[in-house]
mmJSON file of the N, C-alpha and C atoms, coordinates in Angstrom:
{"data_MODEL":{"atom_site":{
"group_PDB":["ATOM","ATOM","ATOM","ATOM","ATOM","ATOM","ATOM","ATOM","ATOM","ATOM","ATOM","ATOM","ATOM","ATOM","ATOM","ATOM","ATOM","ATOM","ATOM","ATOM","ATOM","ATOM","ATOM","ATOM","ATOM","ATOM","ATOM","ATOM","ATOM","ATOM","ATOM","ATOM","ATOM","ATOM","ATOM","ATOM","ATOM","ATOM","ATOM","ATOM","ATOM","ATOM","ATOM","ATOM","ATOM","ATOM","ATOM","ATOM","ATOM","ATOM","ATOM","ATOM","ATOM","ATOM","ATOM","ATOM","ATOM","ATOM","ATOM","ATOM","ATOM","ATOM","ATOM","ATOM","ATOM","ATOM","ATOM","ATOM","ATOM","ATOM","ATOM","ATOM","ATOM","ATOM","ATOM","ATOM","ATOM","ATOM","ATOM","ATOM","ATOM","ATOM","ATOM","ATOM","ATOM","ATOM","ATOM","ATOM","ATOM","ATOM","ATOM","ATOM","ATOM","ATOM","ATOM","ATOM","ATOM","ATOM","ATOM","ATOM","ATOM","ATOM","ATOM","ATOM","ATOM","ATOM","ATOM","ATOM","ATOM","ATOM","ATOM","ATOM","ATOM","ATOM","ATOM","ATOM","ATOM","ATOM","ATOM","ATOM","ATOM","ATOM","ATOM"],
"id":[1,2,3,4,5,6,7,8,9,10,11,12,13,14,15,16,17,18,19,20,21,22,23,24,25,26,27,28,29,30,31,32,33,34,35,36,37,38,39,40,41,42,43,44,45,46,47,48,49,50,51,52,53,54,55,56,57,58,59,60,61,62,63,64,65,66,67,68,69,70,71,72,73,74,75,76,77,78,79,80,81,82,83,84,85,86,87,88,89,90,91,92,93,94,95,96,97,98,99,100,101,102,103,104,105,106,107,108,109,110,111,112,113,114,115,116,117,118,119,120,121,122,123],
"type_symbol":["N","C","C","N","C","C","N","C","C","N","C","C","N","C","C","N","C","C","N","C","C","N","C","C","N","C","C","N","C","C","N","C","C","N","C","C","N","C","C","N","C","C","N","C","C","N","C","C","N","C","C","N","C","C","N","C","C","N","C","C","N","C","C","N","C","C","N","C","C","N","C","C","N","C","C","N","C","C","N","C","C","N","C","C","N","C","C","N","C","C","N","C","C","N","C","C","N","C","C","N","C","C","N","C","C","N","C","C","N","C","C","N","C","C","N","C","C","N","C","C","N","C","C"],
"label_atom_id":["N","CA","C","N","CA","C","N","CA","C","N","CA","C","N","CA","C","N","CA","C","N","CA","C","N","CA","C","N","CA","C","N","CA","C","N","CA","C","N","CA","C","N","CA","C","N","CA","C","N","CA","C","N","CA","C","N","CA","C","N","CA","C","N","CA","C","N","CA","C","N","CA","C","N","CA","C","N","CA","C","N","CA","C","N","CA","C","N","CA","C","N","CA","C","N","CA","C","N","CA","C","N","CA","C","N","CA","C","N","CA","C","N","CA","C","N","CA","C","N","CA","C","N","CA","C","N","CA","C","N","CA","C","N","CA","C","N","CA","C","N","CA","C"],
"label_alt_id":[null,null,null,null,null,null,null,null,null,null,null,null,null,null,null,null,null,null,null,null,null,null,null,null,null,null,null,null,null,null,null,null,null,null,null,null,null,null,null,null,null,null,null,null,null,null,null,null,null,null,null,null,null,null,null,null,null,null,null,null,null,null,null,null,null,null,null,null,null,null,null,null,null,null,null,null,null,null,null,null,null,null,null,null,null,null,null,null,null,null,null,null,null,null,null,null,null,null,null,null,null,null,null,null,null,null,null,null,null,null,null,null,null,null,null,null,null,null,null,null,null,null,null],
"label_comp_id":["MET","MET","MET","LYS","LYS","LYS","GLY","GLY","GLY","ALA","ALA","ALA","ILE","ILE","ILE","VAL","VAL","VAL","LYS","LYS","LYS","ILE","ILE","ILE","PRO","PRO","PRO","GLU","GLU","GLU","GLU","GLU","GLU","LEU","LEU","LEU","LYS","LYS","LYS","ILE","ILE","ILE","PRO","PRO","PRO","ALA","ALA","ALA","ILE","ILE","ILE","VAL","VAL","VAL","PHE","PHE","PHE","GLY","GLY","GLY","LEU","LEU","LEU","GLN","GLN","GLN","ALA","ALA","ALA","ALA","ALA","ALA","LEU","LEU","LEU","LEU","LEU","LEU","ALA","ALA","ALA","GLY","GLY","GLY","ALA","ALA","ALA","ALA","ALA","ALA","LEU","LEU","LEU","ILE","ILE","ILE","PHE","PHE","PHE","LEU","LEU","LEU","VAL","VAL","VAL","LEU","LEU","LEU","ARG","ARG","ARG","PRO","PRO","PRO","PRO","PRO","PRO","GLY","GLY","GLY","GLY","GLY","GLY"],
"label_asym_id":["A","A","A","A","A","A","A","A","A","A","A","A","A","A","A","A","A","A","A","A","A","A","A","A","A","A","A","A","A","A","A","A","A","A","A","A","A","A","A","A","A","A","A","A","A","A","A","A","A","A","A","A","A","A","A","A","A","A","A","A","A","A","A","A","A","A","A","A","A","A","A","A","A","A","A","A","A","A","A","A","A","A","A","A","A","A","A","A","A","A","A","A","A","A","A","A","A","A","A","A","A","A","A","A","A","A","A","A","A","A","A","A","A","A","A","A","A","A","A","A","A","A","A"],
"label_entity_id":["1","1","1","1","1","1","1","1","1","1","1","1","1","1","1","1","1","1","1","1","1","1","1","1","1","1","1","1","1","1","1","1","1","1","1","1","1","1","1","1","1","1","1","1","1","1","1","1","1","1","1","1","1","1","1","1","1","1","1","1","1","1","1","1","1","1","1","1","1","1","1","1","1","1","1","1","1","1","1","1","1","1","1","1","1","1","1","1","1","1","1","1","1","1","1","1","1","1","1","1","1","1","1","1","1","1","1","1","1","1","1","1","1","1","1","1","1","1","1","1","1","1","1"],
"label_seq_id":[1,1,1,2,2,2,3,3,3,4,4,4,5,5,5,6,6,6,7,7,7,8,8,8,9,9,9,10,10,10,11,11,11,12,12,12,13,13,13,14,14,14,15,15,15,16,16,16,17,17,17,18,18,18,19,19,19,20,20,20,21,21,21,22,22,22,23,23,23,24,24,24,25,25,25,26,26,26,27,27,27,28,28,28,29,29,29,30,30,30,31,31,31,32,32,32,33,33,33,34,34,34,35,35,35,36,36,36,37,37,37,38,38,38,39,39,39,40,40,40,41,41,41],
"pdbx_PDB_ins_code":[null,null,null,null,null,null,null,null,null,null,null,null,null,null,null,null,null,null,null,null,null,null,null,null,null,null,null,null,null,null,null,null,null,null,null,null,null,null,null,null,null,null,null,null,null,null,null,null,null,null,null,null,null,null,null,null,null,null,null,null,null,null,null,null,null,null,null,null,null,null,null,null,null,null,null,null,null,null,null,null,null,null,null,null,null,null,null,null,null,null,null,null,null,null,null,null,null,null,null,null,null,null,null,null,null,null,null,null,null,null,null,null,null,null,null,null,null,null,null,null,null,null,null],
"Cartn_x":[-63.218,-64.557,-63.817,-62.926,-62.324,-61.547,-60.791,-59.578,-60.688,-61.603,-62.229,-63.183,-63.081,-63.944,-62.42,-61.829,-60.635,-59.993,-60.319,-59.55,-60.706,-61.718,-62.764,-62.384,-62.537,-61.723,-60.18,-59.255,-57.931,-57.819,-59.114,-59.405,-60.442,-60.776,-61.173,-60.301,-59.493,-58.049,-57.463,-56.803,-55.779,-56.452,-56.913,-57.689,-57.942,-58.109,-58.595,-57.56,-55.612,-55.275,-54.52,-54.429,-54.126,-54.547,-56.266,-57.008,-56.33,-55.599,-55.734,-54.139,-53.471,-52.003,-52.428,-53.231,-53.118,-53.297,-54.91,-55.277,-54.272,-53.465,-52.552,-51.417,-51.162,-49.867,-50.609,-51.991,-52.257,-52.729,-52.864,-53.003,-51.817,-50.303,-49.489,-48.883,-49.257,-48.754,-49.575,-50.515,-51.301,-50.675,-50.491,-50.047,-48.51,-47.916,-46.684,-47.005,-47.292,-47.645,-48.104,-49.025,-49.575,-48.808,-47.632,-46.887,-46.062,-44.945,-43.757,-44.232,-45.535,-46.295,-45.821,-45.041,-44.714,-45.778,-45.741,-46.97,-47.472,-48.573,-49.014,-48.482,-48.084,-47.787,-49.159],
"Cartn_y":[-52.935,-53.148,-54.234,-54.95,-56.119,-55.368,-54.479,-53.629,-52.935,-52.117,-51.573,-52.497,-53.635,-54.778,-54.37,-54.661,-55.78,-54.368,-53.31,-51.803,-51.692,-51.693,-51.47,-52.481,-53.348,-54.266,-53.01,-53.419,-52.432,-51.597,-50.741,-49.184,-49.446,-50.547,-50.725,-50.899,-52.057,-53.176,-51.959,-50.927,-50.811,-49.545,-48.374,-48.413,-48.842,-50.472,-51.424,-51.625,-51.827,-52.263,-51.443,-49.697,-49.004,-49.039,-49.135,-48.679,-49.692,-51.2,-52.148,-51.75,-51.077,-51.175,-50.196,-48.799,-48.275,-48.319,-49.32,-49.87,-50.445,-51.451,-52.169,-51.451,-50.682,-49.462,-48.989,-48.561,-48.083,-48.846,-50.004,-51.218,-51.296,-51.887,-51.787,-50.722,-49.247,-48.294,-48.291,-48.409,-48.616,-49.277,-50.487,-51.634,-51.889,-50.944,-50.88,-49.668,-48.516,-47.864,-48.01,-49.527,-49.845,-50.279,-51.661,-52.566,-51.085,-50.286,-49.282,-48.656,-48.354,-47.717,-47.897,-47.122,-47.499,-48.301,-49.303,-49.12,-48.763,-48.459,-47.491,-45.89,-45.86,-43.946,-43.694],
"Cartn_z":[-169.539,-168.379,-167.516,-167.638,-166.401,-165.756,-166.328,-165.617,-164.885,-164.88,-163.895,-163.059,-162.882,-162.023,-161.186,-161.452,-160.862,-160.15,-160.599,-159.842,-158.645,-158.72,-157.451,-155.963,-155.934,-154.664,-154.674,-155.595,-154.825,-153.871,-154.215,-153.911,-152.819,-152.167,-151.368,-149.919,-150.816,-150.022,-149.383,-150.146,-149.409,-148.563,-147.953,-146.993,-145.731,-145.935,-145.165,-144.437,-145.472,-144.624,-144.163,-144.372,-143.611,-142.138,-142.221,-141.134,-140.408,-140.802,-139.614,-139.411,-139.985,-139.486,-138.34,-138.735,-137.605,-136.233,-136.635,-135.362,-134.366,-135.078,-134.566,-133.636,-134.601,-133.8,-133.241,-132.657,-131.686,-130.514,-130.993,-129.727,-129.159,-129.859,-129.767,-128.535,-128.85,-128.014,-127.215,-126.511,-125.756,-124.691,-125.231,-124.554,-123.673,-124.786,-124.178,-122.975,-123.366,-122.495,-120.882,-121.285,-119.454,-119.312,-120.007,-119.464,-119.057,-119.647,-119.171,-117.922,-117.945,-116.717,-115.486,-114.17,-112.963,-112.526,-112.275,-110.882,-109.998,-109.883,-108.385,-109.013,-110.13,-110.481,-111.135],
"occupancy":[1.0,1.0,1.0,1.0,1.0,1.0,1.0,1.0,1.0,1.0,1.0,1.0,1.0,1.0,1.0,1.0,1.0,1.0,1.0,1.0,1.0,1.0,1.0,1.0,1.0,1.0,1.0,1.0,1.0,1.0,1.0,1.0,1.0,1.0,1.0,1.0,1.0,1.0,1.0,1.0,1.0,1.0,1.0,1.0,1.0,1.0,1.0,1.0,1.0,1.0,1.0,1.0,1.0,1.0,1.0,1.0,1.0,1.0,1.0,1.0,1.0,1.0,1.0,1.0,1.0,1.0,1.0,1.0,1.0,1.0,1.0,1.0,1.0,1.0,1.0,1.0,1.0,1.0,1.0,1.0,1.0,1.0,1.0,1.0,1.0,1.0,1.0,1.0,1.0,1.0,1.0,1.0,1.0,1.0,1.0,1.0,1.0,1.0,1.0,1.0,1.0,1.0,1.0,1.0,1.0,1.0,1.0,1.0,1.0,1.0,1.0,1.0,1.0,1.0,1.0,1.0,1.0,1.0,1.0,1.0,1.0,1.0,1.0],
"B_iso_or_equiv":[0.0,0.0,0.0,0.0,0.0,0.0,0.0,0.0,0.0,0.0,0.0,0.0,0.0,0.0,0.0,0.0,0.0,0.0,0.0,0.0,0.0,0.0,0.0,0.0,0.0,0.0,0.0,0.0,0.0,0.0,0.0,0.0,0.0,0.0,0.0,0.0,0.0,0.0,0.0,0.0,0.0,0.0,0.0,0.0,0.0,0.0,0.0,0.0,0.0,0.0,0.0,0.0,0.0,0.0,0.0,0.0,0.0,0.0,0.0,0.0,0.0,0.0,0.0,0.0,0.0,0.0,0.0,0.0,0.0,0.0,0.0,0.0,0.0,0.0,0.0,0.0,0.0,0.0,0.0,0.0,0.0,0.0,0.0,0.0,0.0,0.0,0.0,0.0,0.0,0.0,0.0,0.0,0.0,0.0,0.0,0.0,0.0,0.0,0.0,0.0,0.0,0.0,0.0,0.0,0.0,0.0,0.0,0.0,0.0,0.0,0.0,0.0,0.0,0.0,0.0,0.0,0.0,0.0,0.0,0.0,0.0,0.0,0.0],
"pdbx_formal_charge":[null,null,null,null,null,null,null,null,null,null,null,null,null,null,null,null,null,null,null,null,null,null,null,null,null,null,null,null,null,null,null,null,null,null,null,null,null,null,null,null,null,null,null,null,null,null,null,null,null,null,null,null,null,null,null,null,null,null,null,null,null,null,null,null,null,null,null,null,null,null,null,null,null,null,null,null,null,null,null,null,null,null,null,null,null,null,null,null,null,null,null,null,null,null,null,null,null,null,null,null,null,null,null,null,null,null,null,null,null,null,null,null,null,null,null,null,null,null,null,null,null,null,null],
"auth_seq_id":[1,1,1,2,2,2,3,3,3,4,4,4,5,5,5,6,6,6,7,7,7,8,8,8,9,9,9,10,10,10,11,11,11,12,12,12,13,13,13,14,14,14,15,15,15,16,16,16,17,17,17,18,18,18,19,19,19,20,20,20,21,21,21,22,22,22,23,23,23,24,24,24,25,25,25,26,26,26,27,27,27,28,28,28,29,29,29,30,30,30,31,31,31,32,32,32,33,33,33,34,34,34,35,35,35,36,36,36,37,37,37,38,38,38,39,39,39,40,40,40,41,41,41],
"auth_comp_id":["MET","MET","MET","LYS","LYS","LYS","GLY","GLY","GLY","ALA","ALA","ALA","ILE","ILE","ILE","VAL","VAL","VAL","LYS","LYS","LYS","ILE","ILE","ILE","PRO","PRO","PRO","GLU","GLU","GLU","GLU","GLU","GLU","LEU","LEU","LEU","LYS","LYS","LYS","ILE","ILE","ILE","PRO","PRO","PRO","ALA","ALA","ALA","ILE","ILE","ILE","VAL","VAL","VAL","PHE","PHE","PHE","GLY","GLY","GLY","LEU","LEU","LEU","GLN","GLN","GLN","ALA","ALA","ALA","ALA","ALA","ALA","LEU","LEU","LEU","LEU","LEU","LEU","ALA","ALA","ALA","GLY","GLY","GLY","ALA","ALA","ALA","ALA","ALA","ALA","LEU","LEU","LEU","ILE","ILE","ILE","PHE","PHE","PHE","LEU","LEU","LEU","VAL","VAL","VAL","LEU","LEU","LEU","ARG","ARG","ARG","PRO","PRO","PRO","PRO","PRO","PRO","GLY","GLY","GLY","GLY","GLY","GLY"],
"auth_asym_id":["A","A","A","A","A","A","A","A","A","A","A","A","A","A","A","A","A","A","A","A","A","A","A","A","A","A","A","A","A","A","A","A","A","A","A","A","A","A","A","A","A","A","A","A","A","A","A","A","A","A","A","A","A","A","A","A","A","A","A","A","A","A","A","A","A","A","A","A","A","A","A","A","A","A","A","A","A","A","A","A","A","A","A","A","A","A","A","A","A","A","A","A","A","A","A","A","A","A","A","A","A","A","A","A","A","A","A","A","A","A","A","A","A","A","A","A","A","A","A","A","A","A","A"],
"auth_atom_id":["N","CA","C","N","CA","C","N","CA","C","N","CA","C","N","CA","C","N","CA","C","N","CA","C","N","CA","C","N","CA","C","N","CA","C","N","CA","C","N","CA","C","N","CA","C","N","CA","C","N","CA","C","N","CA","C","N","CA","C","N","CA","C","N","CA","C","N","CA","C","N","CA","C","N","CA","C","N","CA","C","N","CA","C","N","CA","C","N","CA","C","N","CA","C","N","CA","C","N","CA","C","N","CA","C","N","CA","C","N","CA","C","N","CA","C","N","CA","C","N","CA","C","N","CA","C","N","CA","C","N","CA","C","N","CA","C","N","CA","C","N","CA","C"],
"pdbx_PDB_model_num":[1,1,1,1,1,1,1,1,1,1,1,1,1,1,1,1,1,1,1,1,1,1,1,1,1,1,1,1,1,1,1,1,1,1,1,1,1,1,1,1,1,1,1,1,1,1,1,1,1,1,1,1,1,1,1,1,1,1,1,1,1,1,1,1,1,1,1,1,1,1,1,1,1,1,1,1,1,1,1,1,1,1,1,1,1,1,1,1,1,1,1,1,1,1,1,1,1,1,1,1,1,1,1,1,1,1,1,1,1,1,1,1,1,1,1,1,1,1,1,1,1,1,1]
}}}
């Protein structure tokens, strides 16, 4: 019983961490693209 109670939050935590990492990578890539983009281009 206790194992099931502990297991549920971890199943929700892992996708949240993955989603956060993907969002951070997307934001970082967008920032790098904007910064490295030639001015007036």
